[in-house]
N, CA and C of each residue as an Amber inpcrd file, in Angstrom:
protein
   759
 110.3920000-239.9940000  73.6450000 110.7680000-238.6320000  74.0270000
 110.1430000-238.2990000  75.3790000 110.9540000-237.8770000  76.3350000
 110.4420000-237.4730000  77.6340000 109.8100000-236.1000000  77.5220000
 108.5870000-235.9720000  78.0110000 107.8870000-234.7030000  77.8850000
 108.3470000-233.7400000  78.9750000 108.7450000-232.5370000  78.5530000
 109.2080000-231.5050000  79.4790000 108.4500000-230.2210000  79.1650000
 107.7910000-229.6450000  80.1770000 107.0000000-228.4420000  79.9580000
 107.5370000-227.3080000  80.8070000 107.3700000-226.0860000  80.2770000
 107.9470000-224.9060000  80.9210000 107.1800000-224.4590000  82.1420000
 105.9000000-224.8680000  82.2400000 105.0720000-224.4120000  83.3520000
 104.5620000-222.9970000  83.1600000 104.7730000-222.4220000  81.9750000
 104.3080000-221.0690000  81.6860000 103.1280000-221.1560000  80.7280000
 101.9230000-221.2910000  81.2840000 100.7410000-221.5000000  80.4570000
 100.1880000-220.2040000  79.8980000 100.8270000-219.0760000  80.2140000
 100.3170000-217.7920000  79.7330000 100.8870000-217.4070000  78.3750000
 101.8610000-218.1560000  77.8740000 102.5620000-217.7230000  76.6690000
 102.3470000-218.6260000  75.4650000 101.5670000-219.6770000  75.5720000
 101.2970000-220.5370000  74.4290000 102.4460000-221.4730000  74.1250000
 102.5950000-221.8270000  72.8340000 103.6120000-222.7920000  72.4300000
 105.0150000-222.2090000  72.5610000 105.9540000-223.0610000  72.9480000
 107.3540000-222.6740000  73.1130000 108.2230000-223.5140000  72.1830000
 109.2070000-222.8740000  71.5360000 110.1480000-223.6010000  70.6950000
 111.5290000-223.5240000  71.3170000 112.2210000-224.6510000  71.3250000
 113.5870000-224.7000000  71.8260000 114.4660000-225.3310000  70.7550000
 115.4620000-224.5880000  70.2920000 116.3480000-225.1210000  69.2700000
 116.8960000-224.0260000  68.3780000 117.2280000-224.3770000  67.1380000
 117.8150000-223.4540000  66.1740000 116.7430000-222.9630000  65.2000000
 116.5430000-221.6740000  65.1370000 115.5300000-221.1010000  64.2440000
 116.1040000-220.8320000  62.8530000 115.2210000-220.9480000  61.8560000
 115.5570000-220.6260000  60.4810000 114.4300000-219.7900000  59.8940000
 114.6430000-219.1770000  58.7320000 113.5370000-218.4630000  58.0780000
 112.3850000-219.4190000  57.7740000 111.1750000-218.9240000  57.8230000
 109.9980000-219.7620000  57.5750000 110.0390000-220.3640000  56.1770000
 109.6930000-221.6450000  56.0870000 109.6900000-222.3690000  54.8140000
 108.2700000-222.6080000  54.3060000 107.3710000-222.9370000  55.2280000
 105.9780000-223.2400000  54.8740000 105.0680000-222.5660000  55.8980000
 103.7990000-222.4600000  55.5680000 102.8340000-221.9610000  56.5410000
 102.5410000-223.0620000  57.5480000 101.9110000-222.6950000  58.6370000
 101.5640000-223.6900000  59.6590000 100.6540000-224.7640000  59.0840000
  99.7700000-224.3730000  58.1610000  98.8670000-225.3450000  57.5520000
  99.5450000-226.2220000  56.5170000 100.6890000-225.7810000  55.9780000
 101.4110000-226.5640000  54.9840000 102.4380000-227.5000000  55.5900000
 102.6030000-227.4420000  56.9050000 103.5620000-228.2910000  57.6130000
 103.1610000-229.7620000  57.4940000 104.1380000-230.6350000  57.2550000
 103.8740000-232.0700000  57.2020000 103.9200000-232.6620000  58.6120000
 103.1250000-233.7020000  58.8260000 103.0220000-234.3200000  60.1450000
 103.1720000-235.8300000  60.0080000 103.9330000-236.4670000  60.9000000
 104.0970000-237.9190000  60.8390000 104.8100000-238.4550000  62.0600000
 104.8260000-239.7640000  62.1710000 105.4550000-240.4110000  63.3240000
 106.9680000-240.2280000  63.3180000 107.5610000-240.2220000  62.1160000
 109.0210000-240.1230000  62.0020000 109.3780000-239.2370000  60.8220000
 110.4040000-238.4010000  60.9960000 110.8190000-237.4880000  59.9320000
 111.4160000-238.2590000  58.7570000 111.1090000-237.8520000  57.5390000
 111.6790000-238.5160000  56.3580000 113.1920000-238.2980000  56.2780000
 113.8460000-239.1370000  55.5050000 115.2930000-238.9940000  55.2910000
 115.5810000-237.6650000  54.6090000 116.7170000-237.0690000  54.9400000
 117.1260000-235.8140000  54.3370000 116.7640000-234.5880000  55.1510000
 116.0480000-234.7880000  56.2510000 115.7040000-233.6630000  57.1210000
 116.6060000-233.6570000  58.3470000 116.7830000-232.4780000  58.9360000
 117.5380000-232.3660000  60.1820000 116.6410000-231.7540000  61.2510000
 116.8700000-232.1750000  62.4830000 116.0340000-231.6730000  63.5720000
 116.4820000-230.2740000  63.9850000 115.5320000-229.3320000  63.9880000
 115.8200000-227.9700000  64.4350000 115.6840000-227.8430000  65.9430000
 114.7850000-228.6350000  66.5210000 114.5380000-228.5440000  67.9600000
 113.2050000-229.1930000  68.3020000 112.5610000-228.6800000  69.3110000
 111.2670000-229.2310000  69.7260000 110.3450000-228.0910000  70.1380000
 109.0520000-228.3550000  70.0590000 108.0390000-227.3840000  70.4570000
 107.1250000-228.0250000  71.4920000 106.6780000-227.2380000  72.4590000
 105.7880000-227.7480000  73.4890000 104.7200000-226.7030000  73.7880000
 103.5890000-227.1610000  74.2780000 102.5000000-226.2690000  74.6440000
 101.6690000-226.9410000  75.7130000 101.0600000-226.1340000  76.5630000
 100.1970000-226.6690000  77.6160000  99.0740000-225.6900000  77.9110000
  97.9990000-226.2120000  78.4720000  96.8640000-225.3700000  78.8270000
  96.1290000-225.9790000  80.0120000  95.4630000-225.1310000  80.7480000
  94.6380000-225.5490000  81.8790000  93.1810000-225.3080000  81.5050000
  92.3290000-226.3100000  81.7190000  90.9240000-226.2150000  81.3140000
  90.0710000-225.6440000  82.4380000  89.1880000-224.7310000  82.0820000
  88.3040000-224.0870000  83.0530000  87.2410000-225.0710000  83.5400000
  87.0070000-225.0770000  84.8420000  85.9700000-225.9320000  85.4150000
  84.5930000-225.4540000  84.9440000  83.6340000-226.3600000  84.7190000
  82.3190000-225.9880000  84.1890000  81.5620000-224.9880000  85.0520000
  81.8000000-225.0010000  86.3650000  81.0590000-224.1070000  87.2600000
  81.8590000-222.8610000  87.6460000  82.9810000-222.6240000  86.9860000
  83.8280000-221.4770000  87.3220000  83.2160000-220.1820000  86.8060000
  83.5960000-219.0660000  87.4320000  83.1750000-217.7540000  86.9640000
  84.0460000-217.3400000  85.7760000  83.4380000-216.6560000  84.8210000
  84.1690000-216.1750000  83.6540000  84.6620000-214.7660000  83.9600000
  85.7910000-214.6950000  84.6370000  86.3570000-213.4150000  85.0580000
  87.8670000-213.4540000  84.8740000  88.3720000-212.7060000  83.8970000
  89.8000000-212.7100000  83.6220000  90.2960000-214.0600000  83.1550000
  89.4710000-214.8210000  82.4540000  89.8010000-216.1700000  82.0060000
  90.4470000-216.1090000  80.6280000  91.5210000-216.8490000  80.4260000
  92.1540000-216.9030000  79.1130000  91.2920000-217.7140000  78.1390000
  91.2860000-217.2770000  76.9030000  90.5880000-218.0090000  75.8510000
  91.0870000-219.4530000  75.7930000  92.3780000-219.6650000  76.0370000
  92.9460000-221.0180000  76.0020000  92.3440000-221.9230000  77.0670000
  91.8530000-221.3540000  78.1620000  91.2350000-222.1560000  79.2070000
  89.8700000-222.6780000  78.7750000  89.1870000-221.9300000  77.9100000
  87.8960000-222.3840000  77.3800000  88.0820000-223.4220000  76.2750000
  89.1350000-223.2560000  75.4740000  89.3430000-224.1300000  74.3160000
  90.4200000-225.1770000  74.5570000  90.8650000-225.3450000  75.8100000
  91.9540000-226.2720000  76.1380000  91.6290000-227.6880000  75.6770000
  92.4730000-228.2250000  74.8060000  92.2800000-229.5670000  74.2530000
  93.5290000-229.9590000  73.4870000  93.6170000-231.2180000  73.1090000
  94.7350000-231.6530000  72.2750000  94.7060000-230.9530000  70.9210000
  93.4970000-230.7240000  70.4020000  93.3770000-230.0470000  69.1080000
  93.9920000-228.6540000  69.1800000  93.6720000-227.9010000  70.2330000
  94.2470000-226.5590000  70.4040000  95.7670000-226.6210000  70.4450000
  96.3120000-227.5450000  71.2390000  97.7600000-227.6100000  71.4070000
  98.4590000-228.0780000  70.1320000  97.8580000-229.0030000  69.4070000
  98.4720000-229.4630000  68.1660000  98.5360000-228.3320000  67.1320000
  97.4920000-227.4990000  67.0790000  97.5230000-226.3520000  66.1750000
  98.5610000-225.3240000  66.6280000  98.6730000-225.1350000  67.9570000
  99.6770000-224.2150000  68.4910000 101.0840000-224.6980000  68.1570000
 101.3180000-226.0040000  68.2210000 102.6250000-226.5580000  67.8690000
 102.9210000-226.3390000  66.3860000 101.9110000-226.4660000  65.5410000
 102.0900000-226.1960000  64.1200000 102.5730000-224.7610000  63.8960000
 101.9100000-223.8070000  64.5640000 102.3000000-222.4090000  64.4100000
 103.7370000-222.1880000  64.8640000 104.0790000-222.7480000  66.0300000
 105.4280000-222.5520000  66.5630000 106.4790000-223.1780000  65.6570000
 106.1860000-224.3700000  65.1260000 107.1400000-225.0570000  64.2610000
 107.3500000-224.3000000  62.9560000 106.2640000-223.8120000  62.3550000
 106.3810000-223.0640000  61.1020000 107.1430000-221.7600000  61.3120000
 106.8700000-221.0880000  62.4180000 107.5650000-219.8320000  62.7170000
 109.0560000-220.0520000  62.9130000 109.4350000-221.2430000  63.4250000
 110.8470000-221.5500000  63.6570000 111.5560000-222.0280000  62.3940000
 110.8290000-222.1400000  61.2730000 111.4490000-222.5710000  60.0310000
 111.3010000-224.0440000  59.7380000 110.4790000-224.7310000  60.5040000
 110.2780000-226.1580000  60.2900000 109.3700000-226.4480000  59.1100000
 109.5130000-227.6460000  58.5530000 108.6300000-228.1050000  57.4830000
 107.9830000-229.4400000  57.8290000 108.4450000-230.0520000  58.9310000
 107.8990000-231.3440000  59.3660000 107.8010000-231.3600000  60.8850000
 106.6800000-231.8760000  61.3780000 106.4300000-231.9740000  62.8200000
 106.0840000-233.4120000  63.1510000 106.7800000-233.9890000  64.1220000
 106.4160000-235.3430000  64.5240000 105.0520000-235.3230000  65.2110000
 104.3450000-236.4160000  65.1430000 103.0380000-236.5140000  65.7940000
 103.1920000-236.1700000  67.2700000 102.4720000-235.1690000  67.7660000
 102.6660000-234.7360000  69.1560000 102.3910000-235.8400000  70.1820000
 103.2290000-235.8630000  71.2000000 102.9930000-236.7230000  72.3570000
 102.3510000-235.8590000  73.4360000 101.2560000-236.3290000  73.9950000
 100.4840000-235.5090000  74.9270000 100.2480000-236.2210000  76.2550000
 100.1120000-235.4280000  77.2760000  99.7440000-235.9140000  78.6020000
  98.5250000-235.1470000  79.0860000  97.7320000-235.7770000  79.9520000
  96.5600000-235.1340000  80.5360000  96.5470000-235.3220000  82.0400000
  95.9730000-234.3500000  82.7250000  95.6900000-234.4800000  84.1520000
  94.1930000-234.3170000  84.3390000  93.6470000-235.0360000  85.3030000
  92.2080000-235.0020000  85.5190000  91.8610000-234.5350000  86.9270000
  90.7100000-233.8980000  87.0110000  90.1170000-233.5330000  88.2920000
  88.7600000-234.2200000  88.3310000  88.7200000-235.3720000  88.9580000
  87.5150000-236.1860000  88.8990000  87.3760000-236.7750000  87.5060000
  86.2440000-236.5340000  86.8660000  85.9910000-237.0810000  85.5380000
  86.4680000-236.1740000  84.4100000  86.7090000-234.9010000  84.6980000
  87.0500000-233.9690000  83.6310000  88.5610000-233.7860000  83.4920000
  88.9860000-233.4600000  82.2740000  90.3880000-233.1350000  82.0000000
  90.6480000-231.7090000  82.4810000  91.6310000-231.5290000  83.3530000
  91.9290000-230.2050000  83.9110000  93.1950000-229.5760000  83.3280000
  94.0410000-230.3890000  82.6720000  95.3050000-229.8820000  82.1050000
  95.7230000-230.7830000  80.9540000  96.2830000-230.1690000  79.9150000
  96.8040000-230.9240000  78.7760000  98.1600000-230.3430000  78.3950000
  99.1070000-231.2020000  78.0960000 100.4210000-230.7690000  77.6190000
 100.8470000-231.6250000  76.4390000 101.4190000-231.0070000  75.4050000
 101.8700000-231.7320000  74.2110000 103.2530000-231.2520000  73.7810000
 104.0250000-232.1530000  73.1980000 105.3630000-231.8140000  72.7080000
 105.6310000-232.5750000  71.4260000 106.4200000-231.9860000  70.5280000
 106.7590000-232.6230000  69.2540000 108.1030000-232.1250000  68.7680000
 108.7520000-232.9200000  67.9160000 110.0230000-232.5360000  67.3170000
 109.7720000-231.7360000  66.0420000 110.6240000-230.7470000  65.7970000
 110.5260000-229.8890000  64.6110000 111.7090000-230.1870000  63.6950000
 111.3990000-230.5000000  62.4210000 112.4220000-230.8620000  61.4480000
 112.3130000-229.9910000  60.1960000 113.4260000-229.9010000  59.4680000
 113.4420000-229.1580000  58.2010000 114.5630000-229.6940000  57.3300000
 114.4920000-229.3790000  56.0380000 115.5500000-229.7930000  55.1280000
 116.8520000-229.0800000  55.4810000 117.9610000-229.7660000  55.3110000
 119.2590000-229.1580000  55.5880000 119.5220000-228.0210000  54.6080000
 120.2040000-226.9830000  55.0730000 120.5270000-225.8530000  54.2220000
 119.5540000-224.7120000  54.3900000 119.7720000-223.6530000  53.6340000
 118.9540000-222.4490000  53.7520000 117.5740000-222.6590000  53.1510000
 116.6040000-221.9340000  53.7130000 115.2480000-221.9860000  53.1790000
 115.2020000-221.3050000  51.8170000 114.4070000-221.8200000  50.8800000
 114.3290000-221.1980000  49.5500000 113.7180000-219.8050000  49.6330000
 114.1620000-218.9100000  48.7420000 113.6180000-217.5550000  48.7170000
 112.2130000-217.5690000  48.1290000 111.4530000-216.5370000  48.4350000
 110.1000000-216.4390000  47.8920000 109.0580000-216.4960000  48.9800000
 107.7750000-216.3420000  48.6040000 106.6950000-216.3520000  49.5840000
 106.5220000-217.7190000  50.2500000 106.0180000-217.7120000  51.4750000
 105.7850000-218.9590000  52.2050000 104.5340000-219.6320000  51.6440000
 104.6130000-220.9180000  51.2320000 103.4380000-221.6120000  50.7000000
 102.3060000-221.6450000  51.7240000 101.0700000-221.5670000  51.2420000
  99.9150000-221.5600000  52.1270000  99.4370000-222.9810000  52.3990000
  98.4210000-223.0840000  53.2830000  97.8920000-224.3920000  53.6550000
  97.2030000-225.0600000  52.4720000  97.2590000-226.3920000  52.4400000
  96.5470000-227.1010000  51.3890000  95.0630000-227.1840000  51.7520000
  94.1670000-227.3750000  50.7540000  92.7250000-227.3830000  51.0190000
  92.2930000-228.4150000  52.0490000  92.9320000-229.5890000  52.0440000
  92.5400000-230.6400000  52.9850000  92.7400000-230.1770000  54.4230000
  93.8680000-229.4900000  54.6700000  94.0660000-229.0290000  56.0360000
  93.1470000-227.8730000  56.3730000  92.8170000-227.0360000  55.4140000
  91.9050000-225.9280000  55.6600000  90.5600000-226.4270000  56.1520000
  90.1090000-227.5610000  55.6340000  88.8600000-228.1520000  56.0930000
  88.9720000-228.6020000  57.5470000  90.0900000-229.2070000  57.9140000
  90.2930000-229.6380000  59.2970000  90.3590000-228.4380000  60.2270000
  90.9800000-227.3520000  59.7530000  91.0720000-226.1280000  60.5460000
  89.6820000-225.5540000  60.7850000  88.8310000-225.5900000  59.7650000
  87.4690000-225.0830000  59.8960000  86.6790000-225.9210000  60.8950000
  86.8900000-227.2370000  60.8790000  86.1970000-228.1140000  61.8250000
  86.6290000-227.8200000  63.2500000  87.9330000-227.5490000  63.4430000
  88.4280000-227.2110000  64.7800000  87.8190000-225.9020000  65.2630000
  87.6910000-224.9310000  64.3580000  87.1090000-223.6480000  64.7150000
  85.6620000-223.8010000  65.1320000  84.9300000-224.6940000  64.4560000
  83.5300000-224.9370000  64.8090000  83.4020000-225.5090000  66.2120000
  84.4820000-226.1390000  66.6960000  84.4690000-226.7170000  68.0370000
  84.9740000-225.7320000  69.0930000  85.2420000-224.4770000  68.6930000
  85.6470000-223.4640000  69.6590000  87.1310000-223.2090000  69.7320000
  87.9120000-223.8190000  68.8420000  89.3590000-223.6180000  68.8000000
  89.6620000-222.5250000  67.7690000  90.5720000-221.5910000  68.0570000
  90.8840000-220.5110000  67.1020000  91.3780000-221.0470000  65.7660000
  91.1550000-220.2750000  64.7170000  91.6690000-220.6300000  63.3950000
  93.1930000-220.6250000  63.4110000  93.7820000-221.5040000  62.5980000
  95.2220000-221.5290000  62.4530000  95.7040000-220.1760000  61.9570000
  96.7420000-219.6710000  62.5640000  97.2320000-218.3330000  62.2770000
  96.9450000-217.3850000  63.4210000  95.9120000-217.7140000  64.2030000
  95.5890000-216.9010000  65.3790000  95.4940000-217.7580000  66.6430000
  95.9950000-219.0060000  66.5440000  95.9170000-219.9110000  67.7000000
  96.6900000-219.3470000  68.8890000  97.8540000-218.7290000  68.6310000
  98.6600000-218.1820000  69.7140000  97.9020000-217.1200000  70.5140000
  96.9020000-216.4960000  69.8860000  96.1460000-215.4440000  70.5700000
  95.3090000-215.9910000  71.7170000  95.0280000-217.2920000  71.6950000
  94.2000000-217.8850000  72.7590000  94.8230000-217.7000000  74.1340000
  96.1570000-217.6070000  74.1790000  96.8340000-217.4200000  75.4690000
  96.9650000-215.9370000  75.8300000  96.6550000-215.0440000  74.8970000
  96.7760000-213.6040000  75.1390000  95.4280000-212.9390000  75.4160000
  94.3550000-213.5570000  74.9580000  93.0110000-212.9770000  75.1020000
  92.4010000-213.3720000  76.4360000  91.8860000-212.3860000  77.1640000
  91.1810000-212.6570000  78.4170000  89.7030000-212.3320000  78.2360000
  88.8640000-213.1020000  78.9160000  87.4130000-213.0050000  78.7720000
  86.7580000-212.7070000  80.1120000  85.7380000-211.8480000  80.0760000
  84.9840000-211.4960000  81.2780000  83.4930000-211.5300000  80.9710000
  82.6990000-211.9140000  81.9620000  81.2420000-211.9560000  81.8120000
  80.5930000-211.2400000  82.9860000  79.6530000-210.3560000  82.6430000
  78.8780000-209.6530000  83.6550000  77.4220000-210.0940000  83.5190000
  76.9770000-210.9320000  84.4430000  75.6550000-211.5440000  84.3310000
  74.5400000-210.5430000  84.6100000  73.4340000-210.6910000  83.8920000
  72.2480000-209.8900000  84.1560000  71.6340000-210.3520000  85.4850000
  71.0700000-209.4530000  86.2880000  70.5190000-209.8230000  87.5910000
  69.3890000-210.8520000  87.4740000  69.4400000-211.8590000  88.3370000
  68.3560000-212.8250000  88.4500000  68.1800000-213.7710000  87.2860000
  69.1880000-213.9080000  86.4340000  69.0740000-214.7890000  85.2680000
  69.9330000-216.0300000  85.4900000  69.3270000-217.2010000  85.3550000
  70.0750000-218.4480000  85.4950000  70.8030000-218.7720000  84.2030000
  71.9090000-219.4680000  84.3090000  72.7380000-219.7720000  83.1470000
  72.3000000-221.0890000  82.5190000  72.0200000-221.1110000  81.2080000
  71.6470000-222.3630000  80.5340000  72.8430000-223.3010000  80.4190000
  72.5730000-224.5130000  79.9410000  73.6540000-225.4600000  79.6750000
  74.4880000-224.9890000  78.4930000  75.7490000-225.3850000  78.4760000
  76.6360000-225.0160000  77.3650000  76.1010000-225.5680000  76.0520000
  76.4570000-224.9150000  74.9600000  76.0110000-225.3480000  73.6420000
  77.2040000-225.3690000  72.6870000  76.9710000-225.8600000  71.4740000
  78.0150000-225.9150000  70.4580000  78.3320000-224.5080000  69.9440000
  79.6130000-224.2350000  69.7160000  80.0260000-222.9320000  69.2040000
  79.3750000-222.6410000  67.8560000  79.2270000-223.6780000  67.0340000
  78.6510000-223.4860000  65.7070000  77.2100000-222.9840000  65.7600000
  76.5240000-223.1760000  66.9030000  75.1270000-222.7580000  67.0120000
  74.9770000-221.3060000  67.4700000  76.0870000-220.6430000  67.8140000
  76.0300000-219.2510000  68.2800000  75.9720000-218.3140000  67.0820000
  74.9600000-217.4250000  67.0630000  74.8010000-216.4590000  65.9730000
  75.2860000-215.0850000  66.4310000  75.8020000-214.3090000  65.4840000
  76.1830000-212.9220000  65.7540000  75.2360000-212.0110000  64.9940000
  74.4990000-211.1710000  65.7200000  73.4860000-210.2980000  65.1100000
  73.6530000-208.8770000  65.6370000  72.9590000-207.9460000  64.9910000
  73.0160000-206.5500000  65.4380000  72.2530000-206.3430000  66.7410000
  71.1140000-207.0390000  66.9000000  70.2920000-206.8860000  68.1020000
  69.6240000-208.2150000  68.4130000  69.4100000-208.4790000  69.7100000
  68.7690000-209.7280000  70.1300000  67.3520000-209.8160000  69.5580000
  66.9110000-211.0340000  69.2720000  65.6000000-211.2370000  68.6770000
  64.5150000-211.3310000  69.7610000  63.2730000-211.1510000  69.3330000
  62.1300000-211.3560000  70.2250000  62.0940000-212.8240000  70.6340000
  61.7850000-213.0900000  71.8920000  61.7420000-214.4640000  72.3760000
  63.0390000-214.9290000  72.9950000  63.9980000-214.0170000  73.1430000
  65.2640000-214.3500000  73.7890000  65.4140000-213.5750000  75.0850000
  66.0520000-214.1840000  76.0600000  66.3140000-213.5180000  77.3310000
  67.7920000-213.1510000  77.4140000  68.0600000-211.9610000  77.8580000
  69.4330000-211.4700000  77.9570000  70.1140000-212.1140000  79.1520000
  71.2850000-212.7100000  78.9000000  72.0540000-213.3490000  79.9710000
  73.0400000-212.3810000  80.6150000  73.5160000-211.3990000  79.8480000
  74.4870000-210.4490000  80.3760000  75.3820000-209.9280000  79.2730000
  76.5470000-209.4300000  79.6650000  77.4980000-208.8500000  78.7140000
  78.8340000-209.5790000  78.7880000  79.4700000-209.7010000  77.6340000
  80.7710000-210.3610000  77.5160000  81.8220000-209.3630000  77.0560000
  83.0560000-209.5490000  77.5320000  84.1640000-208.7350000  77.0680000
  85.3590000-209.6080000  76.7430000  86.0730000-209.2770000  75.6750000
  87.3170000-209.9600000  75.2980000  88.3780000-208.8930000  75.0980000
  89.5200000-209.0560000  75.7330000  90.5610000-208.0360000  75.6500000
  91.9340000-208.6580000  75.4840000  92.8510000-207.8690000  74.9390000
  94.2110000-208.3250000  74.6990000  95.1300000-207.1210000  74.6980000
  96.2720000-207.2270000  75.3410000  97.2150000-206.1130000  75.4300000
  98.0760000-205.9650000  74.1840000  98.3730000-207.0830000  73.5040000
  99.2050000-207.0230000  72.3040000  99.1290000-208.3430000  71.5520000
  99.5950000-208.3120000  70.2900000  99.6970000-209.5000000  69.4320000
  98.3590000-210.1870000  69.1790000  97.2760000-209.4230000  69.1460000
  95.9660000-210.0070000  68.8820000  95.2540000-209.2660000  67.7590000
  94.3340000-209.9450000  67.1160000  93.5150000-209.3630000  66.0630000
  92.0780000-209.2450000  66.5550000  91.3240000-208.3630000  65.9160000
  89.9060000-208.2450000  66.2370000  89.1980000-209.5620000  65.9190000
  89.6330000-210.2210000  64.8510000  89.0470000-211.5200000  64.4970000
  89.2240000-212.5220000  65.6410000  90.4180000-212.5550000  66.2320000
  90.6650000-213.4670000  67.3480000  89.7950000-213.1390000  68.5450000
  89.6090000-211.8500000  68.8280000  88.7520000-211.4380000  69.9330000
  87.3070000-211.8680000  69.7020000  86.8470000-211.7370000  68.4740000
  85.4650000-212.1350000  68.1670000  85.2960000-213.6470000  68.2800000
  86.3240000-214.3950000  67.8900000  86.2790000-215.8450000  68.0670000
  86.2060000-216.1910000  69.5550000  86.9540000-215.4520000  70.3750000
  86.8980000-215.6640000  71.8170000  85.5170000-215.3910000  72.3880000
  84.8700000-214.3310000  71.9010000  83.5090000-214.0180000  72.3480000
  82.5510000-215.1510000  72.0010000  82.6700000-215.7060000  70.8090000
  81.7910000-216.8030000  70.3980000  81.9920000-218.0330000  71.2730000
  83.2490000-218.3630000  71.5510000  83.5310000-219.5230000  72.3980000
  82.9840000-219.3130000  73.8080000  83.1500000-218.0990000  74.3330000
  82.6430000-217.7980000  75.6660000  81.1190000-217.8330000  75.6960000
  80.4810000-217.3110000  74.6520000  79.0230000-217.3330000  74.5790000
  78.5110000-218.7710000  74.6050000  79.1530000-219.6560000  73.8470000
  78.7470000-221.0590000  73.8230000  78.9300000-221.7070000  75.1880000
  80.0290000-221.3980000  75.8440000  80.3110000-221.9590000  77.1730000
  79.2490000-221.5160000  78.1850000  78.7390000-220.2960000  77.9940000
  77.7090000-219.7550000  78.8840000  76.3010000-220.2220000  78.5140000
  76.1670000-220.9300000  77.3880000  74.8520000-221.3950000  76.9620000
  74.0870000-220.3900000  76.1300000  74.7520000-219.3200000  75.6870000
  74.0860000-218.2880000  74.8850000  73.9900000-218.7320000  73.4250000
  72.9000000-218.3630000  72.7910000  72.7120000-218.6840000  71.3760000
  73.0180000-217.4980000  70.4810000  73.0820000-216.2880000  71.0790000
  73.2230000-215.0790000  70.2740000  74.2150000-214.1060000  70.8900000
  75.0950000-213.5820000  70.0280000  75.9640000-212.4520000  70.3610000
  75.3750000-211.2450000  69.6450000  75.0810000-210.1790000  70.3680000
  74.4880000-209.0140000  69.7100000  75.2410000-207.7440000  70.0620000
  75.2330000-206.8090000  69.0990000  75.8430000-205.5100000  69.3160000
  77.3230000-205.5580000  69.5850000  78.0580000-206.3880000  68.8470000
  79.5060000-206.4950000  69.0610000  80.1790000-205.1660000  68.7150000
  80.9870000-204.6710000  69.6500000  81.7030000-203.4090000  69.4640000
  83.1610000-203.6140000  69.8450000  84.0700000-203.1110000  69.0160000
  85.5040000-203.2900000  69.2610000  86.2200000-201.9460000  69.2150000
  87.2130000-201.7910000  70.0850000  88.0200000-200.5790000  70.1070000
  89.4980000-200.9600000  70.1390000  90.3290000-200.0650000  69.6400000
  91.7720000-200.2570000  69.6410000  92.4410000-199.0370000  70.2490000
  93.3790000-199.2910000  71.1450000  94.1880000-198.2250000  71.7440000
  95.6310000-198.6620000  71.7050000  96.3510000-198.1760000  70.6930000
  97.7140000-198.6360000  70.5020000  97.7010000-200.1020000  70.1100000
  98.4740000-200.9210000  70.8160000  98.5020000-202.3630000  70.5410000
  97.3690000-203.1010000  71.2370000  96.7170000-202.4400000  72.2010000
  95.6410000-203.0900000  72.9660000  94.3340000-203.0570000  72.1820000
  93.5710000-204.1400000  72.2920000  92.2750000-204.2390000  71.6330000
  91.2530000-204.8280000  72.6100000  89.9920000-204.4290000  72.4130000
  88.9290000-204.9190000  73.2840000  87.6230000-204.9790000  72.5000000
  86.8610000-206.0670000  72.6930000  85.5360000-206.2110000  72.0860000
  84.5340000-206.5810000  73.1820000  83.3300000-206.0210000  73.0810000
  82.2620000-206.3310000  74.0280000  80.9980000-206.6510000  73.2460000
  80.1010000-207.4070000  73.8870000  78.8390000-207.7730000  73.2480000
  77.8630000-208.2330000  74.3200000  76.5860000-208.1940000  73.9940000
  75.5560000-208.7630000  74.8550000  75.2910000-210.1950000  74.3990000
  74.9160000-211.0520000  75.3370000  74.6060000-212.4470000  75.0020000
  73.2090000-212.7880000  75.5000000  72.5270000-213.6150000  74.7270000
  71.1660000-214.0030000  75.0810000  70.9140000-215.4390000  74.6660000
  69.8200000-215.9970000  75.1840000  69.4370000-217.3740000  74.8770000
  67.9240000-217.4280000  74.7090000  67.4040000-218.4170000  73.9760000
  65.9620000-218.5180000  73.7860000  65.2250000-218.7230000  75.1130000
  64.0340000-218.1440000  75.2110000  63.1880000-218.4060000  76.3760000
  62.8700000-219.8880000  76.4650000  62.6340000-220.4980000  75.3010000
  62.4260000-221.9420000  75.1980000  63.5350000-222.4980000  74.3220000
  64.3200000-223.4320000  74.8670000  65.4700000-223.9440000  74.1430000
  65.0640000-224.7150000  72.8950000  65.8680000-224.5700000  71.8340000
  65.6460000-225.2750000  70.5920000  66.2360000-226.6730000  70.6910000
  65.5060000-227.7190000  70.3150000  66.0200000-229.1010000  70.4090000
  67.2870000-229.2730000  69.5750000  68.2120000-230.0400000  70.1200000
  69.4130000-230.3950000  69.3600000  70.5010000-229.3540000  69.3380000
  70.3290000-228.2110000  70.0100000  71.3380000-227.1490000  69.9580000
  72.3100000-227.2110000  71.1210000  71.8830000-227.7960000  72.2320000
  72.7330000-227.7700000  73.4190000  73.8650000-228.7800000  73.3170000
  75.0250000-228.3830000  73.8250000  76.1520000-229.2950000  73.9230000
  76.2460000-229.8100000  75.3440000  77.4500000-230.2160000  75.7410000
  77.6570000-230.7030000  77.1050000  78.8550000-230.0220000  77.6900000
  78.8580000-229.8600000  78.9880000  80.0040000-229.2560000  79.6680000
  81.0330000-230.3150000  79.9510000
């Protein structure tokens, strides 16, 4: 399959083809190299993202730029395929572009298949436990939970650094704590903001704050506050890091 991308990295996964009512949840979608007999192809789904450079400023940055990876795009394709009525997704084919040693862009595409005929009536089946575990592992790595993956392209992140404070090395998202107030022995790095004009949840915004905090080397998110105005939502928080770093907590950029 020749990979073709829309060049619109602001909108997340794109589906091209014939849509049907949803049959399964994104987590219940089957994945494989080739569609089983008895299925018909509905179309194809594609997604792409640009990865933020390690030394870039966090100003108006999309959440997808922080979490850009094959894992993010494969989850986005699952969401798009399930929304289009698919029940089977071929193993995504992906391409990467590099800037020196780092990956600067990723694009993935896959075929969407479903059983011939109308979708059965009733509620959409949920994800199986095995996939829920994989989804949790992806979230620990800074990728949004399945069901809110599309929000990564809608959420923008901003950081306002505290004066005279140097930025620590990036750390693992799983090591970032959310508390009411920073603890003694931590230095304040600054303030973070996550905002979205529409189609976002407060949960997605908080996930974006955690990913941004980890990217900035912060160990703690404190005083998280969220507001809603119509369809627009915004969350802000302070971020801090230990005066003396804890062994084994830092990740790599």
